[in-house]
C-alpha positions as CSV (number, residue, x, y, z in Angstrom):
1,M,-31.7,5.1,9.9
2,G,-34.9,3.0,9.7
3,W,-37.2,2.1,6.8
4,I,-39.3,4.8,5.1
5,S,-42.5,4.0,3.1
6,T,-44.1,6.3,0.6
7,Q,-45.9,6.3,-2.8
8,Y,-43.7,5.8,-5.8
9,P,-44.7,8.3,-8.6
10,K,-45.4,6.5,-11.9
11,G,-42.8,7.0,-14.6
12,T,-40.1,8.2,-12.2
13,S,-36.6,6.7,-12.3
14,V,-35.0,5.7,-9.1
15,P,-32.4,8.5,-9.3
16,E,-35.2,11.0,-9.9
17,F,-37.1,9.7,-6.9
18,F,-34.2,10.2,-4.6
19,Y,-32.5,13.3,-6.1
20,G,-35.2,15.2,-8.0
21,Q,-35.3,16.4,-11.6
22,K,-32.4,15.7,-13.9
23,V,-31.2,19.0,-15.2
24,S,-27.9,18.1,-17.1
25,S,-25.5,15.3,-18.0
26,T,-21.8,16.0,-18.6
27,G,-18.9,13.6,-18.9
28,G,-20.9,10.7,-17.5
29,T,-22.1,12.6,-14.4
30,D,-25.8,13.5,-14.1
31,T,-27.0,16.5,-12.1
32,Y,-30.3,16.6,-10.3
33,E,-32.1,19.3,-8.4
34,K,-34.7,18.8,-5.7
35,R,-36.6,21.7,-4.1
36,W,-37.2,21.8,-0.4
37,T,-38.8,23.9,2.3
38,W,-37.7,24.0,5.9
39,D,-38.8,26.3,8.7
40,G,-39.8,28.9,6.2
41,E,-36.7,28.7,4.1
42,Q,-36.9,27.5,0.5
43,S,-34.0,26.3,-1.6
44,V,-32.7,23.5,-3.9
45,T,-30.5,20.5,-3.2
46,V,-28.2,19.8,-6.1
47,T,-26.9,16.2,-6.4
48,E,-24.3,15.0,-8.9
49,V,-24.5,11.2,-9.7
50,A,-21.3,9.8,-11.2
51,A,-22.7,6.2,-11.4
52,S,-25.7,4.4,-10.3
53,A,-27.3,1.0,-10.6
54,L,-30.6,-0.7,-9.5
55,V,-29.9,-4.4,-8.9
56,E,-32.6,-7.0,-8.8
57,R,-35.1,-4.4,-7.7
58,A,-33.7,-4.9,-4.2
59,A,-30.8,-2.5,-3.9
60,F,-29.8,0.8,-5.5
61,Y,-26.2,2.0,-5.5
62,A,-25.0,5.5,-6.4
63,V,-21.7,7.4,-6.3
64,I,-22.8,10.9,-5.4
65,R,-22.0,14.3,-3.9
66,F,-24.4,17.0,-3.1
67,K,-25.0,20.5,-1.8
68,N,-28.1,21.7,0.0
69,R,-28.1,25.2,-1.7
70,P,-26.9,26.1,-5.2
71,E,-24.5,28.7,-3.8
72,D,-22.8,26.1,-1.5
73,A,-19.7,24.1,-2.4
74,F,-20.2,20.4,-3.1
75,G,-19.4,17.9,-0.3
76,E,-17.2,14.9,-0.8
77,W,-18.1,12.0,-3.1
78,F,-19.5,9.0,-1.3
79,V,-21.2,5.7,-2.2
80,A,-24.9,5.7,-1.2
81,V,-26.5,2.3,-0.6
82,Y,-30.3,1.9,-0.6
83,Q,-32.3,-1.2,0.3
84,V,-35.5,-0.9,-1.8
85,C,-38.8,-2.7,-2.0
86,W,-41.9,-2.2,-4.2
87,R,-45.4,-3.4,-3.3
88,G,-47.6,-2.0,-6.0
89,R,-47.1,1.7,-5.9
90,E,-45.9,1.6,-2.3
91,F,-42.2,2.1,-2.1
92,T,-40.1,1.3,1.0
93,Y,-36.4,2.1,1.3
94,K,-33.6,2.4,3.8
95,D,-30.6,4.5,3.0
96,M,-27.0,4.0,4.1
97,E,-23.5,4.6,2.8
98,E,-20.6,2.2,2.3
99,S,-18.8,3.1,5.6
100,M,-21.9,1.9,7.6
101,G,-21.2,-1.7,6.5
102,P,-24.4,-2.5,4.6
103,C,-25.3,-6.1,4.2
104,E,-26.1,-5.6,0.5
105,Q,-23.1,-6.6,-1.6
106,T,-24.6,-6.8,-5.0
107,C,-23.1,-3.6,-6.4
108,T,-22.1,-3.6,-10.1
109,A,-18.5,-3.4,-11.4
110,H,-19.2,-0.1,-13.0
111,V,-20.3,1.6,-9.8
112,L,-17.3,0.1,-8.0
113,D,-14.9,1.2,-10.7
114,V,-16.2,4.8,-10.4
115,A,-16.0,4.7,-6.6
116,D,-12.4,3.5,-6.8
117,R,-11.6,6.4,-9.1
118,L,-13.4,9.2,-7.2
119,I,-13.0,7.8,-3.7
120,P,-9.8,5.8,-3.6
121,H,-8.8,4.1,-0.4
122,P,-5.1,4.6,0.5
123,P,-2.9,1.5,0.2
124,L,-2.2,-0.5,3.4
125,S,1.3,-1.4,4.5
126,E,2.2,-5.1,4.3
127,E,2.3,-5.4,8.1
128,A,-1.1,-3.8,8.5
129,A,-2.6,-6.0,5.8
130,H,-1.3,-9.1,7.5
131,E,-2.6,-8.1,10.9
132,I,-6.0,-7.2,9.5
133,Q,-6.2,-10.6,7.7
134,A,-5.5,-12.4,11.0
135,L,-8.0,-10.2,12.9
136,E,-10.7,-10.8,10.4
137,A,-10.1,-14.6,10.5
138,R,-10.5,-14.5,14.3
139,Q,-13.6,-12.4,14.0
140,R,-15.3,-15.0,11.8
141,E,-14.9,-17.7,14.5
142,D,-18.0,-18.7,16.5
143,D,-16.6,-18.7,20.0
144,V,-15.2,-15.1,20.1
145,P,-16.4,-13.3,23.3
146,Y,-18.1,-10.0,23.0
147,E,-15.3,-8.1,24.6
148,E,-12.8,-9.5,22.2
149,R,-15.0,-8.8,19.2
150,T,-15.2,-5.2,20.4
151,A,-11.4,-5.0,20.8
152,I,-10.9,-6.5,17.3
153,W,-13.3,-4.0,15.7
154,A,-11.4,-1.1,17.4
155,R,-8.1,-2.4,16.3
156,L,-9.3,-2.8,12.7
157,R,-10.5,0.8,12.7
158,E,-7.1,1.8,14.1
159,L,-5.2,0.0,11.4
160,D,-7.5,1.1,8.6
161,P,-10.0,4.0,9.2
162,D,-11.6,2.9,5.8
163,H,-11.8,-0.7,6.9
164,T,-15.6,-1.0,6.7
165,A,-15.9,0.6,3.2
166,R,-12.9,-1.2,2.0
167,A,-14.3,-4.6,3.2
168,W,-17.7,-3.8,1.6
169,R,-16.1,-3.1,-1.8
170,A,-14.0,-6.2,-1.5
171,G,-17.2,-8.2,-0.7
172,C,-18.9,-6.9,-3.8
173,R,-15.9,-7.7,-6.0
174,D,-15.7,-11.2,-4.5
175,R,-19.4,-11.8,-5.3
176,L,-18.9,-10.6,-8.9
177,A,-15.9,-12.9,-9.3
178,R,-18.0,-15.9,-8.0
179,K,-20.7,-15.1,-10.6
180,A,-18.1,-14.9,-13.3
181,A,-16.7,-18.2,-12.3
182,W,-20.1,-19.9,-12.5
183,R,-20.5,-18.6,-16.1
184,E,-17.5,-20.7,-17.1
185,V,-19.2,-23.9,-15.8
186,K,-20.5,-26.1,-18.6
187,H,-23.4,-28.5,-18.8
188,G,-22.2,-31.8,-17.3
189,D,-19.3,-30.4,-15.3
190,R,-18.9,-31.7,-11.8
191,V,-18.7,-29.1,-9.0
192,R,-18.1,-29.3,-5.2
193,F,-19.3,-26.8,-2.6
194,P,-17.2,-26.0,0.5
195,R,-19.6,-27.8,2.8
196,P,-22.5,-30.3,2.4
197,I,-26.0,-29.0,1.6
198,R,-28.9,-30.6,3.4
199,F,-32.1,-31.2,1.4
200,T,-35.7,-31.9,2.4
201,N,-35.3,-35.5,1.5
202,G,-32.7,-35.8,4.3
203,R,-29.7,-36.2,2.0
204,E,-26.5,-34.1,2.5
205,L,-24.4,-33.6,-0.6
206,D,-21.5,-31.4,-1.5
207,T,-20.7,-32.7,-5.0
208,F,-23.0,-32.4,-8.0
209,E,-23.2,-32.6,-11.8
210,F,-24.1,-29.2,-13.2
211,R,-27.1,-29.4,-15.5
212,K,-28.3,-26.5,-17.7
213,E,-31.2,-26.8,-20.2
214,G,-32.0,-23.5,-21.8
215,R,-32.4,-21.0,-18.9
216,R,-33.2,-23.8,-16.4
217,V,-30.3,-24.8,-14.1
218,Y,-30.4,-27.7,-11.6
219,F,-27.9,-30.0,-9.9
220,R,-27.7,-33.8,-10.3
221,D,-26.6,-36.2,-7.7
222,P,-23.5,-37.9,-9.3
223,E,-24.8,-41.2,-7.9
224,G,-28.1,-40.9,-9.6
225,W,-30.3,-40.2,-6.6
226,G,-32.1,-37.2,-8.0
227,H,-32.0,-33.7,-9.2
228,Y,-31.8,-30.7,-6.9
229,R,-32.3,-26.9,-7.0
230,I,-30.0,-24.8,-4.9
231,S,-31.1,-21.3,-4.0
232,G,-28.5,-18.6,-4.7
233,W,-26.1,-21.0,-6.4
234,E,-24.9,-18.2,-8.7
235,T,-22.9,-16.6,-5.9
236,C,-21.9,-19.7,-3.9
237,R,-18.2,-20.7,-3.7
238,F,-17.3,-23.9,-5.5
239,E,-14.6,-25.8,-7.2
240,R,-14.6,-28.0,-10.3
241,V,-13.7,-31.6,-9.8
242,A,-12.7,-34.3,-12.2
């Protein structure tokens, strides 16, 4: 669905905004209730939240299940993904779930661990995994015609009905691994990025000396031609070089 804008109530947590009043917490799962009225009917939506995280005030992730009336049975667990944005008290959001292939892949390890426990994806056969790997590699190429991309997507879904959600979780895990790898880099270490980065001074570099002074991080040209800032470096792929 599209973006929704509304006023954000002061003092309200993000789970409370989406799911209503928190009524209980048991075994790590929080229960929320939200009253609603529709076509003259009044009732309460009950939502259980097994894990949630607001990341960089830009994305909110939650492992949830809900029922639209207290007497109903709960639906299946799923991972809800929200893009969020605050402008003063104006709050704008867009809600999705993991099988829709959200671009946001900043989910925390805790939420992913709970998702893997409550919503496990069945293992793939070795043959299916190899074919999926080859199809994904072809999909990433620039010259793939639209018809072939459509056929690749259909085949991926045939091989693995959970492909989109599985790929999303893998993307989140990969991002976490890259951040963890950067935490091991020390001041003065030399690092190389997969491809050269072009800067405003016209230079293109792929190898730098990592510099960290307090919380300030920058990258030094090993040949002594200056210092550079690289946006989003914490999640970039790299390798250490001697």
